[in-house]
C-alpha positions as CSV (number, residue, x, y, z in Angstrom):
1,M,-31.4,35.8,8.6
2,T,-28.9,33.3,8.8
3,A,-25.3,33.9,10.2
4,I,-22.5,35.3,8.1
5,R,-19.7,36.5,9.6
6,P,-17.9,39.6,8.4
7,L,-14.3,40.0,6.9
8,Q,-13.1,42.1,10.2
9,R,-9.4,43.3,8.9
10,Y,-11.5,43.9,5.2
11,R,-14.7,44.8,6.4
12,E,-14.7,48.2,4.3
13,A,-12.4,47.3,1.0
14,V,-14.0,43.8,0.3
15,V,-17.4,42.5,-1.8
16,Q,-19.7,40.5,0.3
17,I,-20.8,37.7,-1.9
18,R,-22.9,35.2,-0.3
19,V,-23.2,31.5,-1.3
20,G,-25.8,28.6,-1.2
21,L,-24.3,25.3,-0.9
22,L,-26.1,22.5,-2.1
23,G,-25.0,18.9,-1.0
24,C,-22.2,19.0,2.3
25,G,-21.0,15.7,2.0
26,V,-16.7,15.2,1.6
27,V,-16.7,17.9,-0.8
28,G,-19.0,20.1,0.2
29,A,-17.6,19.5,4.0
30,A,-14.0,20.0,2.5
31,L,-15.0,22.7,0.4
32,V,-16.4,24.5,3.8
33,R,-13.0,23.8,5.6
34,L,-11.1,25.6,2.5
35,L,-13.6,28.0,2.6
36,S,-12.3,29.1,5.7
37,E,-8.9,28.8,6.0
38,Q,-8.4,30.4,2.5
39,R,-11.1,33.7,3.2
40,E,-8.7,36.2,4.2
41,V,-6.2,35.2,1.7
42,I,-8.7,35.7,-1.1
43,A,-9.9,38.7,0.2
44,A,-7.0,39.6,0.0
45,R,-5.8,39.2,-3.4
46,T,-9.8,39.9,-5.1
47,G,-11.4,42.3,-2.9
48,I,-13.6,39.9,-2.6
49,D,-15.2,38.2,1.0
50,L,-16.9,34.5,0.3
51,S,-18.9,33.3,3.1
52,I,-21.8,30.6,3.1
53,A,-25.4,32.3,3.6
54,R,-26.9,28.7,3.1
55,I,-26.2,24.9,3.4
56,A,-29.2,22.5,2.2
57,V,-28.9,19.0,3.1
58,R,-31.4,16.3,4.3
59,S,-30.2,16.2,7.8
60,P,-29.9,19.6,8.4
61,E,-29.7,19.1,12.6
62,R,-27.3,16.4,11.7
63,G,-23.5,18.0,13.3
64,R,-21.0,18.2,10.7
65,G,-18.1,19.6,12.6
66,L,-17.9,22.1,10.4
67,D,-16.7,26.4,11.7
68,V,-20.4,27.4,10.9
69,D,-23.3,28.2,12.4
70,Q,-25.7,25.8,13.4
71,S,-29.1,28.1,11.2
72,V,-26.6,27.9,8.5
73,F,-27.6,24.6,7.8
74,T,-31.9,23.9,6.1
75,A,-33.5,20.8,4.5
76,D,-34.7,23.2,1.9
77,A,-33.0,23.3,-0.7
78,D,-35.1,25.9,-3.0
79,A,-33.7,28.5,-0.1
80,A,-30.4,28.1,-0.4
81,V,-31.1,28.9,-4.3
82,A,-33.5,31.3,-4.5
83,G,-32.7,33.1,-1.3
84,E,-32.6,36.8,-1.9
85,D,-29.5,36.5,0.7
86,I,-27.6,34.3,-1.9
87,D,-25.4,35.6,-4.9
88,V,-23.2,32.3,-5.9
89,V,-24.9,28.6,-6.2
90,V,-22.3,25.8,-5.8
91,E,-23.7,22.2,-6.2
92,V,-21.6,19.6,-5.0
93,M,-24.1,17.4,-3.9
94,G,-24.8,14.9,-7.0
95,G,-26.9,12.9,-9.2
96,I,-29.5,14.9,-11.8
97,D,-32.4,15.4,-9.8
98,P,-33.4,17.4,-8.1
99,A,-29.7,19.0,-9.3
100,R,-31.2,19.6,-13.0
101,A,-33.9,22.1,-11.5
102,L,-32.3,23.9,-9.2
103,L,-29.4,24.9,-11.0
104,G,-31.7,25.2,-14.0
105,R,-33.9,27.4,-11.4
106,A,-30.8,29.5,-10.0
107,L,-29.4,30.8,-13.3
108,E,-33.4,31.5,-14.6
109,L,-33.1,34.1,-11.8
110,G,-29.1,35.4,-12.8
111,K,-27.1,33.7,-10.3
112,P,-24.0,32.0,-11.3
113,V,-23.2,28.5,-10.4
114,V,-20.9,26.1,-9.7
115,T,-20.7,22.5,-10.2
116,A,-18.7,19.2,-9.5
117,N,-21.8,17.7,-11.4
118,K,-20.3,15.4,-14.4
119,E,-23.5,13.2,-14.3
120,L,-25.6,16.5,-15.3
121,L,-23.1,18.1,-16.9
122,A,-22.8,15.5,-19.4
123,T,-26.2,14.2,-19.9
124,H,-28.3,18.0,-19.5
125,G,-25.3,20.0,-19.9
126,A,-26.5,21.5,-23.3
127,E,-29.5,23.2,-21.8
128,L,-27.4,24.4,-18.5
129,F,-24.8,26.2,-20.5
130,A,-27.4,27.7,-23.1
131,A,-29.2,29.1,-19.2
132,A,-26.2,30.4,-18.3
133,D,-25.5,31.8,-21.7
134,A,-29.5,33.6,-21.8
135,A,-28.4,34.6,-18.6
136,G,-25.2,36.6,-18.5
137,V,-23.9,34.4,-15.7
138,D,-21.1,31.8,-14.8
139,L,-21.6,27.9,-15.5
140,L,-18.5,26.4,-14.1
141,F,-17.8,23.4,-13.5
142,E,-13.8,22.8,-13.7
143,A,-14.2,19.6,-10.8
144,A,-16.3,17.4,-12.2
145,V,-13.5,16.3,-14.9
146,G,-10.1,16.3,-13.0
147,G,-11.0,16.8,-9.8
148,A,-8.0,19.0,-8.5
149,V,-6.2,18.9,-12.6
150,P,-7.2,22.1,-14.4
151,L,-8.8,21.2,-17.9
152,I,-11.6,23.1,-18.1
153,R,-10.0,26.1,-17.7
154,P,-7.4,26.0,-20.0
155,L,-9.7,24.5,-22.7
156,R,-12.3,27.2,-22.6
157,E,-9.3,29.9,-22.0
158,S,-5.9,29.2,-22.6
159,L,-6.3,27.3,-25.5
160,V,-9.6,28.4,-27.3
161,G,-7.8,29.5,-30.5
162,E,-6.0,26.1,-30.5
163,P,-6.3,23.4,-33.2
164,V,-6.9,21.3,-30.7
165,E,-6.2,17.3,-32.6
166,R,-6.9,14.9,-29.8
167,V,-7.4,14.9,-25.8
168,V,-5.9,12.1,-23.8
169,G,-6.0,10.8,-20.6
170,I,-6.5,9.2,-16.9
171,V,-9.1,10.4,-15.4
172,N,-10.5,7.8,-12.9
173,G,-9.0,7.7,-10.6
174,T,-10.9,4.6,-8.4
175,T,-9.0,2.6,-12.2
176,N,-5.8,4.0,-12.4
177,Y,-5.1,2.7,-8.5
178,V,-6.6,-0.7,-9.2
179,L,-4.4,-1.2,-13.0
180,T,-1.5,0.6,-11.0
181,Q,-1.7,-1.9,-8.2
182,M,-2.4,-5.1,-10.5
183,A,0.8,-4.5,-12.3
184,E,3.5,-3.1,-9.7
185,T,2.3,-6.3,-7.6
186,G,0.8,-9.4,-9.3
187,A,-2.7,-8.8,-7.4
188,S,-5.4,-9.4,-9.3
189,Y,-8.1,-7.3,-9.8
190,E,-10.7,-8.5,-7.1
191,Q,-7.5,-8.3,-5.1
192,A,-6.1,-4.6,-6.1
193,L,-9.8,-3.6,-6.6
194,G,-10.8,-4.8,-2.7
195,E,-7.4,-2.9,-1.9
196,A,-8.9,0.0,-3.6
197,Q,-12.6,0.0,-2.1
198,S,-10.8,-0.3,1.7
199,L,-8.6,2.9,1.3
200,G,-11.8,4.7,-0.4
201,Y,-10.4,4.9,-3.8
202,A,-13.7,3.5,-4.6
203,E,-17.2,2.9,-3.6
204,A,-18.8,0.0,-2.6
205,D,-20.7,-0.9,-6.0
206,P,-17.9,0.4,-8.1
207,T,-19.7,0.2,-11.6
208,A,-19.7,3.6,-12.4
209,D,-15.4,3.3,-12.4
210,V,-14.7,0.0,-13.2
211,E,-16.9,-0.1,-16.3
212,G,-15.9,3.3,-17.8
213,H,-19.5,5.2,-16.9
214,D,-17.9,8.1,-14.9
215,A,-14.5,8.2,-17.6
216,G,-17.0,8.5,-20.2
217,A,-19.1,11.6,-18.9
218,K,-15.9,13.4,-18.9
219,A,-14.6,12.8,-22.0
220,A,-18.1,13.8,-23.0
221,I,-17.6,17.4,-21.5
222,I,-13.7,17.4,-22.4
223,A,-15.1,16.9,-26.3
224,T,-17.6,19.5,-25.9
225,I,-15.8,22.2,-24.6
226,A,-12.4,21.3,-26.5
227,Y,-14.3,21.5,-30.1
228,G,-17.3,23.5,-29.6
229,A,-19.8,21.2,-30.4
230,W,-22.8,19.2,-28.2
231,V,-21.2,16.1,-27.5
232,P,-23.5,13.5,-24.5
233,A,-22.6,10.7,-22.1
234,A,-24.8,8.3,-24.5
235,A,-22.2,9.0,-27.3
236,V,-18.5,7.9,-25.9
237,A,-18.4,4.4,-26.5
238,C,-17.2,2.9,-23.1
239,E,-15.6,-0.2,-21.7
240,G,-14.3,-1.1,-18.7
241,I,-11.2,-2.1,-17.0
242,T,-12.9,-5.9,-15.1
243,G,-11.1,-8.2,-18.2
244,V,-8.2,-7.4,-17.5
245,T,-5.9,-9.7,-15.8
246,A,-2.8,-9.9,-14.0
247,H,-1.0,-12.6,-17.1
248,D,-2.2,-9.1,-19.2
249,M,0.1,-6.6,-17.1
250,E,2.7,-8.9,-17.3
251,M,2.8,-9.5,-21.0
252,A,2.3,-6.2,-21.5
253,A,5.6,-5.5,-19.5
254,R,7.3,-8.2,-21.3
255,F,6.4,-6.4,-24.8
256,G,7.6,-3.4,-23.0
257,Y,3.9,-1.6,-22.2
258,V,1.9,-0.1,-19.6
259,V,-2.2,-0.8,-19.6
260,K,-3.7,2.7,-18.0
261,P,-7.5,3.5,-18.2
262,V,-7.9,6.7,-21.4
263,A,-10.5,8.3,-21.9
264,V,-9.2,9.6,-26.2
265,V,-11.1,12.4,-27.8
266,E,-9.4,13.5,-31.2
267,R,-11.3,14.9,-34.1
268,S,-11.2,12.5,-36.8
269,G,-11.7,14.5,-40.1
270,G,-15.4,14.8,-41.7
271,A,-16.3,15.5,-45.5
272,G,-16.8,18.8,-46.2
273,G,-15.8,20.5,-43.4
274,D,-17.9,18.8,-41.1
275,L,-16.8,18.0,-37.6
276,E,-16.1,14.5,-36.9
277,L,-15.6,13.1,-33.6
278,A,-14.2,9.9,-32.1
279,V,-14.6,9.6,-28.3
280,R,-14.2,6.6,-26.3
281,V,-13.2,5.2,-23.2
282,H,-11.2,1.6,-22.6
283,P,-8.2,0.4,-21.3
284,A,-5.1,0.8,-23.3
285,M,-1.6,-0.8,-23.4
286,L,0.6,2.6,-23.9
287,P,4.7,2.6,-24.6
288,A,6.9,2.2,-21.3
289,R,8.0,5.4,-22.7
290,H,4.5,7.0,-22.9
291,P,4.0,10.4,-20.6
292,L,1.3,8.8,-19.4
293,A,2.5,5.4,-18.3
294,S,4.3,7.3,-15.7
295,V,0.7,8.1,-13.7
296,R,0.4,6.1,-11.2
297,G,-2.2,5.0,-8.2
298,S,-5.1,7.4,-7.6
299,F,-3.7,10.3,-9.4
300,N,-5.0,11.4,-13.2
301,A,-3.2,13.7,-16.0
302,V,-4.3,15.6,-19.1
303,L,-2.2,15.1,-22.4
304,V,-3.7,18.0,-25.0
305,E,-2.3,17.7,-28.0
306,G,-2.4,20.9,-30.4
307,G,-1.6,22.0,-33.6
308,A,-0.2,24.5,-32.4
309,A,0.8,24.4,-28.9
310,G,2.3,20.3,-29.5
311,E,1.8,18.8,-26.1
312,I,0.4,20.0,-22.9
313,M,0.7,17.5,-20.1
314,L,-1.3,18.7,-17.0
315,Y,-1.6,16.3,-13.8
316,G,-2.7,16.0,-10.3
317,R,-5.0,14.1,-8.3
318,G,-8.1,13.0,-9.3
319,A,-10.6,12.5,-6.5
320,G,-10.6,12.8,-2.9
321,G,-12.4,15.9,-0.7
322,R,-10.0,18.7,-0.6
323,P,-8.2,17.7,-4.0
324,T,-11.7,18.5,-5.6
325,A,-13.0,21.3,-3.4
326,S,-9.6,23.1,-4.0
327,A,-11.3,23.6,-7.8
328,V,-14.8,24.1,-6.7
329,L,-13.2,26.6,-5.0
330,G,-11.5,28.7,-8.0
331,D,-14.8,27.7,-9.6
332,L,-16.1,30.1,-6.8
333,V,-13.7,32.8,-6.9
334,D,-14.1,33.2,-10.3
335,A,-17.4,33.7,-10.2
336,A,-17.9,35.8,-8.0
337,V,-15.2,38.0,-8.8
338,N,-17.5,38.2,-12.3
339,R,-20.5,38.8,-10.5
340,S,-18.8,41.9,-8.8
341,T,-18.0,43.1,-11.8
342,G,-21.0,42.5,-13.7
343,S,-19.6,39.5,-16.1
344,A,-18.8,36.2,-17.1
345,G,-17.2,33.1,-19.0
346,R,-19.0,32.3,-22.3
347,I,-19.6,28.9,-23.6
348,G,-21.2,30.2,-26.7
349,K,-23.2,28.5,-29.1
350,L,-22.9,24.6,-29.8
351,G,-22.0,23.4,-33.0
352,R,-22.8,19.6,-34.0
353,A,-20.4,17.0,-34.8
354,R,-20.7,13.6,-35.6
355,I,-18.9,11.2,-33.5
356,R,-17.5,8.0,-35.6
357,P,-18.4,4.6,-34.4
358,I,-16.1,2.8,-32.5
359,D,-15.8,-0.3,-34.9
360,E,-15.0,2.3,-38.0
361,L,-12.2,2.9,-36.1
362,E,-8.1,1.8,-36.3
363,S,-6.2,0.5,-33.4
364,A,-3.6,-1.5,-32.9
365,F,-4.3,-5.0,-30.6
366,Y,-3.1,-7.1,-27.9
367,I,-5.1,-10.4,-28.3
368,S,-4.8,-13.3,-26.0
369,L,-5.8,-16.9,-27.2
370,D,-6.4,-20.2,-24.7
371,V,-5.3,-22.8,-27.6
372,V,-5.1,-26.8,-27.7
373,D,-1.6,-27.7,-27.8
374,R,-1.2,-29.4,-31.6
375,P,0.9,-29.1,-34.4
376,G,-0.7,-26.9,-37.4
377,V,-2.8,-25.1,-34.6
378,L,-1.0,-21.7,-35.0
379,A,-1.7,-21.5,-39.2
380,A,-4.7,-22.3,-38.3
381,V,-4.9,-19.5,-36.2
382,A,-3.0,-16.9,-38.2
383,D,-5.1,-17.5,-41.4
384,V,-8.9,-16.3,-39.4
385,F,-6.5,-12.7,-39.1
386,G,-5.7,-12.8,-42.4
387,R,-8.5,-13.6,-44.3
388,H,-10.1,-10.7,-42.2
389,R,-7.2,-7.9,-42.9
390,V,-5.7,-7.9,-39.2
391,S,-2.3,-8.6,-39.9
392,I,0.0,-9.6,-37.0
393,R,3.5,-7.9,-35.5
394,A,4.4,-9.8,-32.8
395,L,3.4,-13.4,-31.2
396,E,4.3,-15.5,-27.7
397,Q,3.1,-19.0,-27.2
398,H,3.4,-20.8,-24.0
399,G,2.8,-23.7,-22.7
400,L,-0.5,-24.5,-20.4
401,G,-0.2,-28.1,-19.5
402,A,-1.8,-30.4,-22.6
403,D,-2.9,-26.5,-23.5
404,A,-1.1,-23.4,-25.1
405,R,-2.1,-19.8,-25.1
406,I,-0.8,-17.5,-27.5
407,V,-0.4,-13.6,-27.4
408,F,-0.5,-11.9,-30.7
409,I,0.4,-8.0,-30.4
410,T,-1.6,-6.3,-33.7
411,H,-0.3,-4.1,-36.6
412,R,-3.0,-0.8,-36.6
413,A,-6.4,-2.4,-38.1
414,R,-9.7,-1.4,-38.2
415,E,-11.9,-2.8,-35.2
416,R,-15.1,-4.3,-37.5
417,D,-12.0,-6.1,-38.2
418,V,-10.8,-7.5,-35.6
419,G,-13.7,-7.6,-34.2
420,A,-14.6,-10.3,-36.8
421,T,-11.1,-11.9,-36.7
422,L,-12.4,-12.6,-32.9
423,A,-15.9,-13.9,-33.7
424,E,-14.6,-16.2,-36.3
425,L,-11.6,-17.7,-34.0
426,G,-14.2,-18.4,-31.5
427,R,-16.1,-20.6,-33.4
428,L,-12.6,-22.5,-34.6
429,E,-12.5,-26.2,-32.6
430,V,-8.8,-25.8,-31.7
431,V,-9.1,-22.5,-29.6
432,N,-10.8,-23.1,-26.0
433,E,-11.3,-19.8,-24.9
434,L,-11.0,-15.9,-26.4
435,G,-8.4,-13.9,-23.3
436,S,-7.9,-10.2,-23.1
437,V,-8.9,-8.0,-25.9
438,I,-7.1,-4.3,-25.0
439,R,-5.6,-2.0,-27.5
440,V,-2.2,-0.7,-28.4
441,M,-1.8,3.1,-28.2
442,G,1.1,5.8,-28.1
443,E,3.5,4.3,-30.8
């Protein structure tokens, strides 16, 4: 048996709920500490005494400086799921395997699950949601999308009857920090990323963040919950921030914009009442007055646009051990209370949606070109834009010695037409280099 310390003050009044914890890294350790700090408060408010019964880790013998009995640690992950002394399973180990099998096992046994695993949910969420509904238990995952920012619960509960038109947000703290530093200090992408890594905001291998995959998984989860239709991560169009330059930041400011890493989920029509969604992740130029433009550093924010409620803004820390642990603990309390009362939240049966290809979408664009500086070049470039039905709204030209750089802001145009424009521009003799292409939103 593992050592569980009962609450002396509430021992007779509370329901004991024992937790199996899968993983004890930054978030797991922060959860153990936060639960220790808040245990009596939670018991007083809910009548639930939450205690960690088992912690599954690769090296149970290693000291972690946590206020739990060493016997709680185990290398046997199944024991932290299927043990008779486990009531609720919390997963913060990450990755697809073995998390997928372990959570499936917990749900099969009728045990509520709390997870922060965005990759798993965005890939295999449909099967896990169905298993939770079949077992009549909770599968909660607030921490998987916005860290401490409460988004999933509002979408699942408060806004379940709201005709959501669009959700647009900054859901990756690493990329927001990098772009903030570039905008405010003039740093290059490489310099800003290096600083993010030195502060612990970015991993040694930052690919998942800077190429948009992390935000893409979160966008898939948001779309699934906001619209009740299964949207896998593979359906999300992802574009990273690696091509954004200090010059782009300077030009954005000159035109009155701020460059931000956004995830966009929106209803896009559909014939005969069929649900059609556009789901994408990319850097975007937002007007300086836009609500998301002032979200700095590693913070996250999400703007929900509803047909009845209008705009709702949710803002907070999107990463870090304690902020993420706070979201996990909130879900854990909900799952424990529901288990004690014999109830559970439901995702419901997920429908289907057509995911509209990104080349069918429309946006305004910022486009940068390096060209030969001689008479007639601008006319030749403008002719290519016109023949592909891409209208120019504004432009600036700057000398580069014998050459020049031209920056355009277009009117709204179809992505496919902009792609064709860029392809032809790349073949023009007078164009030395195609520079950045950034979508302009929020007008």
